[in-house]
A tleap script that builds the chain and sets N, CA, C and O, in Angstrom:
source leaprc.protein.ff14SB
mol = sequence {
  NMET ASN THR ILE SER GLU ASP ILE MET VAL
  VAL VAL ASP LEU THR ASN LEU LEU VAL VAL
  LEU LEU ALA GLN PRO ASP ALA GLU THR ALA
  ILE ASP GLY MET HIE LYS VAL ALA GLN VAL
  ILE SER ASP ARG ALA ARG SER ILE GLN ASP
  GLN VAL GLU ARG GLN VAL GLY PRO ARG ARG
  VAL ALA ARG VAL CARG
}
set mol.1.N position { -153.579 27.112 -45.739 }
set mol.1.CA position { -154.154 28.114 -46.564 }
set mol.1.C position { -154.945 27.496 -47.783 }
set mol.1.O position { -154.437 26.745 -48.616 }
set mol.2.N position { -156.272 27.919 -47.773 }
set mol.2.CA position { -156.903 27.364 -48.850 }
set mol.2.C position { -156.358 28.122 -50.242 }
set mol.2.O position { -155.728 29.170 -50.381 }
set mol.3.N position { -156.954 26.984 -51.380 }
set mol.3.CA position { -156.542 27.898 -53.082 }
set mol.3.C position { -158.019 28.924 -52.971 }
set mol.3.O position { -159.070 28.978 -52.332 }
set mol.4.N position { -157.316 29.625 -54.008 }
set mol.4.CA position { -158.429 30.357 -54.674 }
set mol.4.C position { -159.523 29.752 -54.924 }
set mol.4.O position { -160.559 30.308 -54.561 }
set mol.5.N position { -159.592 28.595 -55.535 }
set mol.5.CA position { -160.634 27.494 -56.034 }
set mol.5.C position { -161.737 27.620 -54.453 }
set mol.5.O position { -162.927 27.896 -54.305 }
set mol.6.N position { -160.812 27.321 -53.648 }
set mol.6.CA position { -161.777 26.769 -52.604 }
set mol.6.C position { -162.575 27.540 -52.260 }
set mol.6.O position { -163.799 27.449 -52.164 }
set mol.7.N position { -161.393 28.914 -51.919 }
set mol.7.CA position { -161.727 29.841 -51.314 }
set mol.7.C position { -163.396 30.622 -51.737 }
set mol.7.O position { -164.205 31.019 -50.898 }
set mol.8.N position { -163.577 30.680 -53.324 }
set mol.8.CA position { -164.150 30.706 -54.388 }
set mol.8.C position { -165.608 29.754 -53.868 }
set mol.8.O position { -166.645 30.212 -53.388 }
set mol.9.N position { -165.300 28.453 -54.122 }
set mol.9.CA position { -166.583 27.546 -53.530 }
set mol.9.C position { -167.029 28.060 -52.519 }
set mol.9.O position { -168.199 28.430 -52.620 }
set mol.10.N position { -166.505 28.242 -51.498 }
set mol.10.CA position { -167.412 28.361 -50.171 }
set mol.10.C position { -167.850 29.584 -49.951 }
set mol.10.O position { -168.637 29.755 -49.020 }
set mol.11.N position { -167.377 30.831 -50.865 }
set mol.11.CA position { -167.827 31.961 -50.831 }
set mol.11.C position { -169.341 32.233 -51.594 }
set mol.11.O position { -170.329 32.816 -51.147 }
set mol.12.N position { -169.141 31.624 -52.829 }
set mol.12.CA position { -170.815 30.967 -53.714 }
set mol.12.C position { -171.231 30.420 -52.798 }
set mol.12.O position { -172.320 30.929 -52.532 }
set mol.13.N position { -170.882 29.269 -51.800 }
set mol.13.CA position { -171.611 28.423 -51.042 }
set mol.13.C position { -172.681 28.938 -50.115 }
set mol.13.O position { -173.870 28.680 -50.297 }
set mol.14.N position { -172.223 29.690 -49.091 }
set mol.14.CA position { -172.246 30.994 -48.212 }
set mol.14.C position { -173.398 31.966 -49.059 }
set mol.14.O position { -174.613 31.887 -48.877 }
set mol.15.N position { -172.839 32.734 -49.855 }
set mol.15.CA position { -173.319 33.337 -50.277 }
set mol.15.C position { -175.151 32.665 -50.780 }
set mol.15.O position { -176.066 33.477 -50.640 }
set mol.16.N position { -175.413 31.608 -51.181 }
set mol.16.CA position { -176.322 31.002 -51.469 }
set mol.16.C position { -177.126 31.025 -50.555 }
set mol.16.O position { -178.253 31.520 -50.528 }
set mol.17.N position { -176.084 30.030 -49.122 }
set mol.17.CA position { -177.227 30.267 -48.204 }
set mol.17.C position { -178.031 30.877 -47.573 }
set mol.17.O position { -179.154 30.528 -47.209 }
set mol.18.N position { -177.266 32.204 -47.349 }
set mol.18.CA position { -177.634 33.472 -47.207 }
set mol.18.C position { -179.179 33.938 -48.392 }
set mol.18.O position { -180.256 34.423 -48.046 }
set mol.19.N position { -178.842 33.663 -49.393 }
set mol.19.CA position { -180.069 34.486 -49.948 }
set mol.19.C position { -180.952 33.555 -49.883 }
set mol.19.O position { -181.933 33.992 -49.281 }
set mol.20.N position { -181.135 32.143 -50.309 }
set mol.20.CA position { -182.022 30.961 -49.439 }
set mol.20.C position { -182.436 31.447 -48.435 }
set mol.20.O position { -183.640 31.675 -48.557 }
set mol.21.N position { -181.944 31.807 -47.219 }
set mol.21.CA position { -182.717 32.023 -45.463 }
set mol.21.C position { -183.354 33.464 -45.491 }
set mol.21.O position { -184.380 33.640 -44.835 }
set mol.22.N position { -182.662 34.792 -46.406 }
set mol.22.CA position { -183.405 35.761 -46.108 }
set mol.22.C position { -183.936 35.490 -46.951 }
set mol.22.O position { -183.305 35.889 -47.930 }
set mol.23.N position { -185.120 34.829 -47.333 }
set mol.23.CA position { -185.759 34.847 -48.431 }
set mol.23.C position { -187.336 34.090 -48.009 }
set mol.23.O position { -188.437 33.838 -48.499 }
set mol.24.N position { -186.709 33.978 -47.010 }
set mol.24.CA position { -187.580 32.705 -46.767 }
set mol.24.C position { -189.104 33.704 -45.583 }
set mol.24.O position { -188.845 34.660 -44.851 }
set mol.25.N position { -190.194 33.233 -45.719 }
set mol.25.CA position { -191.047 34.868 -44.704 }
set mol.25.C position { -190.676 34.918 -43.308 }
set mol.25.O position { -190.834 35.973 -42.694 }
set mol.26.N position { -190.061 33.596 -42.570 }
set mol.26.CA position { -189.097 33.617 -41.120 }
set mol.26.C position { -188.154 33.928 -41.303 }
set mol.26.O position { -187.379 33.275 -40.604 }
set mol.27.N position { -187.317 35.122 -42.325 }
set mol.27.CA position { -186.074 35.761 -42.548 }
set mol.27.C position { -185.625 36.106 -40.853 }
set mol.27.O position { -184.796 35.515 -40.161 }
set mol.28.N position { -186.267 36.964 -40.595 }
set mol.28.CA position { -186.037 37.416 -39.141 }
set mol.28.C position { -185.501 36.363 -37.947 }
set mol.28.O position { -184.927 36.877 -36.987 }
set mol.29.N position { -185.660 34.985 -37.976 }
set mol.29.CA position { -185.455 34.571 -37.267 }
set mol.29.C position { -184.003 33.963 -37.922 }
set mol.29.O position { -183.123 34.178 -37.089 }
set mol.30.N position { -183.603 33.475 -38.778 }
set mol.30.CA position { -182.356 33.431 -39.255 }
set mol.30.C position { -181.010 34.495 -39.276 }
set mol.30.O position { -179.802 34.274 -39.187 }
set mol.31.N position { -181.795 35.740 -39.433 }
set mol.31.CA position { -180.426 36.760 -39.322 }
set mol.31.C position { -179.723 36.559 -38.060 }
set mol.31.O position { -178.494 36.619 -38.070 }
set mol.32.N position { -180.501 36.273 -36.711 }
set mol.32.CA position { -179.502 35.856 -35.416 }
set mol.32.C position { -178.104 35.270 -35.236 }
set mol.32.O position { -177.512 35.560 -34.197 }
set mol.33.N position { -177.585 34.577 -36.016 }
set mol.33.CA position { -176.181 33.917 -37.138 }
set mol.33.C position { -175.429 34.380 -37.998 }
set mol.33.O position { -174.222 34.182 -38.135 }
set mol.34.N position { -176.574 35.422 -38.995 }
set mol.34.CA position { -176.406 35.448 -40.198 }
set mol.34.C position { -174.652 36.376 -39.937 }
set mol.34.O position { -173.871 36.208 -40.874 }
set mol.35.N position { -174.231 37.099 -38.970 }
set mol.35.CA position { -173.276 37.604 -39.046 }
set mol.35.C position { -171.906 36.477 -39.120 }
set mol.35.O position { -170.985 36.656 -39.917 }
set mol.36.N position { -171.937 35.629 -38.420 }
set mol.36.CA position { -170.758 34.801 -38.033 }
set mol.36.C position { -170.477 34.148 -40.023 }
set mol.36.O position { -169.402 33.822 -40.526 }
set mol.37.N position { -171.883 34.165 -40.704 }
set mol.37.CA position { -171.404 33.626 -42.696 }
set mol.37.C position { -171.011 34.863 -42.437 }
set mol.37.O position { -169.882 35.003 -41.966 }
set mol.38.N position { -171.811 35.992 -42.673 }
set mol.38.CA position { -170.892 37.488 -43.361 }
set mol.38.C position { -169.606 37.285 -42.810 }
set mol.38.O position { -168.875 37.412 -43.792 }
set mol.39.N position { -168.801 37.018 -41.716 }
set mol.39.CA position { -167.977 37.354 -41.687 }
set mol.39.C position { -167.011 36.043 -42.017 }
set mol.39.O position { -165.854 36.229 -41.640 }
set mol.40.N position { -167.226 34.887 -42.580 }
set mol.40.CA position { -167.003 33.765 -43.129 }
set mol.40.C position { -166.640 34.144 -44.627 }
set mol.40.O position { -165.510 34.262 -45.101 }
set mol.41.N position { -167.752 34.291 -45.203 }
set mol.41.CA position { -167.767 35.236 -46.319 }
set mol.41.C position { -166.205 36.064 -46.485 }
set mol.41.O position { -165.100 35.633 -46.814 }
set mol.42.N position { -166.756 37.649 -46.034 }
set mol.42.CA position { -165.676 38.356 -46.074 }
set mol.42.C position { -164.145 37.812 -45.855 }
set mol.42.O position { -163.256 38.273 -46.572 }
set mol.43.N position { -163.854 36.859 -44.887 }
set mol.43.CA position { -162.965 36.312 -44.569 }
set mol.43.C position { -162.610 35.472 -46.241 }
set mol.43.O position { -162.023 36.162 -47.075 }
set mol.44.N position { -162.795 34.781 -46.421 }
set mol.44.CA position { -162.751 33.666 -48.241 }
set mol.44.C position { -162.742 35.023 -49.192 }
set mol.44.O position { -162.280 34.963 -50.332 }
set mol.45.N position { -163.221 36.109 -48.708 }
set mol.45.CA position { -163.018 37.061 -49.937 }
set mol.45.C position { -161.588 37.276 -50.142 }
set mol.45.O position { -160.857 37.139 -51.122 }
set mol.46.N position { -161.285 37.878 -48.221 }
set mol.46.CA position { -159.555 38.391 -48.500 }
set mol.46.C position { -158.784 37.513 -48.775 }
set mol.46.O position { -157.705 37.780 -49.303 }
set mol.47.N position { -159.190 36.134 -48.453 }
set mol.47.CA position { -158.366 35.704 -48.796 }
set mol.47.C position { -157.705 35.550 -50.635 }
set mol.47.O position { -156.628 35.540 -51.232 }
set mol.48.N position { -158.979 35.467 -50.882 }
set mol.48.CA position { -158.886 35.248 -52.029 }
set mol.48.C position { -157.867 36.380 -53.266 }
set mol.48.O position { -156.990 36.172 -54.104 }
set mol.49.N position { -158.744 37.804 -52.659 }
set mol.49.CA position { -157.648 38.817 -52.629 }
set mol.49.C position { -156.110 38.586 -52.663 }
set mol.49.O position { -155.314 38.775 -53.583 }
set mol.50.N position { -155.919 38.121 -51.391 }
set mol.50.CA position { -154.365 38.516 -51.029 }
set mol.50.C position { -153.737 37.364 -51.692 }
set mol.50.O position { -152.528 37.590 -51.650 }
set mol.51.N position { -153.916 36.413 -52.192 }
set mol.51.CA position { -153.583 34.960 -53.212 }
set mol.51.C position { -153.432 35.734 -54.645 }
set mol.51.O position { -152.323 35.562 -55.151 }
set mol.52.N position { -154.265 36.494 -55.344 }
set mol.52.CA position { -154.519 37.166 -56.422 }
set mol.52.C position { -153.204 37.986 -56.304 }
set mol.52.O position { -152.206 37.669 -56.952 }
set mol.53.N position { -153.232 39.130 -55.396 }
set mol.53.CA position { -152.330 40.170 -55.383 }
set mol.53.C position { -150.719 38.861 -54.675 }
set mol.53.O position { -149.993 39.663 -54.087 }
set mol.54.N position { -150.402 38.194 -54.614 }
set mol.54.CA position { -149.348 37.842 -54.363 }
set mol.54.C position { -149.119 36.802 -55.808 }
set mol.54.O position { -148.189 36.022 -56.011 }
set mol.55.N position { -150.220 37.081 -56.632 }
set mol.55.CA position { -149.889 36.219 -57.741 }
set mol.55.C position { -149.405 37.333 -59.252 }
set mol.55.O position { -148.524 37.208 -60.103 }
set mol.56.N position { -150.461 38.379 -59.021 }
set mol.56.CA position { -150.224 39.295 -60.297 }
set mol.56.C position { -149.349 40.416 -59.074 }
set mol.56.O position { -148.710 40.985 -59.959 }
set mol.57.N position { -149.018 40.901 -58.187 }
set mol.57.CA position { -148.254 41.701 -57.944 }
set mol.57.C position { -149.717 42.974 -56.947 }
set mol.57.O position { -150.928 42.787 -57.062 }
set mol.58.N position { -149.143 44.014 -56.172 }
set mol.58.CA position { -150.028 44.650 -55.436 }
set mol.58.C position { -150.501 45.716 -56.299 }
set mol.58.O position { -151.728 45.807 -56.340 }
set mol.59.N position { -149.848 46.545 -56.997 }
set mol.59.CA position { -150.060 47.131 -58.003 }
set mol.59.C position { -151.315 47.012 -59.218 }
set mol.59.O position { -151.590 47.817 -60.108 }
set mol.60.N position { -151.779 46.046 -58.973 }
set mol.60.CA position { -152.590 45.630 -60.338 }
set mol.60.C position { -153.723 44.975 -59.603 }
set mol.60.O position { -154.443 44.089 -60.063 }
set mol.61.N position { -153.781 45.385 -58.687 }
set mol.61.CA position { -155.217 44.747 -57.838 }
set mol.61.C position { -155.552 45.370 -56.690 }
set mol.61.O position { -154.931 45.469 -55.632 }
set mol.62.N position { -157.207 46.012 -57.210 }
set mol.62.CA position { -157.881 47.043 -56.432 }
set mol.62.C position { -158.045 46.336 -55.481 }
set mol.62.O position { -158.344 45.150 -55.617 }
set mol.63.N position { -157.868 46.967 -54.195 }
set mol.63.CA position { -158.150 46.688 -52.142 }
set mol.63.C position { -158.816 48.236 -52.344 }
set mol.63.O position { -158.413 49.327 -52.747 }
set mol.64.N position { -160.322 47.555 -51.718 }
set mol.64.CA position { -161.046 48.013 -50.744 }
set mol.64.C position { -160.882 47.617 -49.526 }
set mol.64.O position { -160.484 46.484 -49.255 }
set mol.65.N position { -161.177 48.521 -48.639 }
set mol.65.CA position { -160.748 48.111 -47.358 }
set mol.65.C position { -162.471 48.966 -46.721 }
set mol.65.O position { -162.759 48.959 -45.524 }
savepdb mol mol.pdb
quit
């Protein structure tokens, strides 16, 4: 299991990668594999949410599914 800090770092880094790739003039060629990057971001964000929920309790964390 990753720490919250590690998960946040991955989410930020991959989000920045998406921003850079999608801002390029030939962004349509970068889109082919972007669903994989988006899935990693989603998985790490869910991990952060689960860890915070365990720390503060499920009733205190808003969960969107």
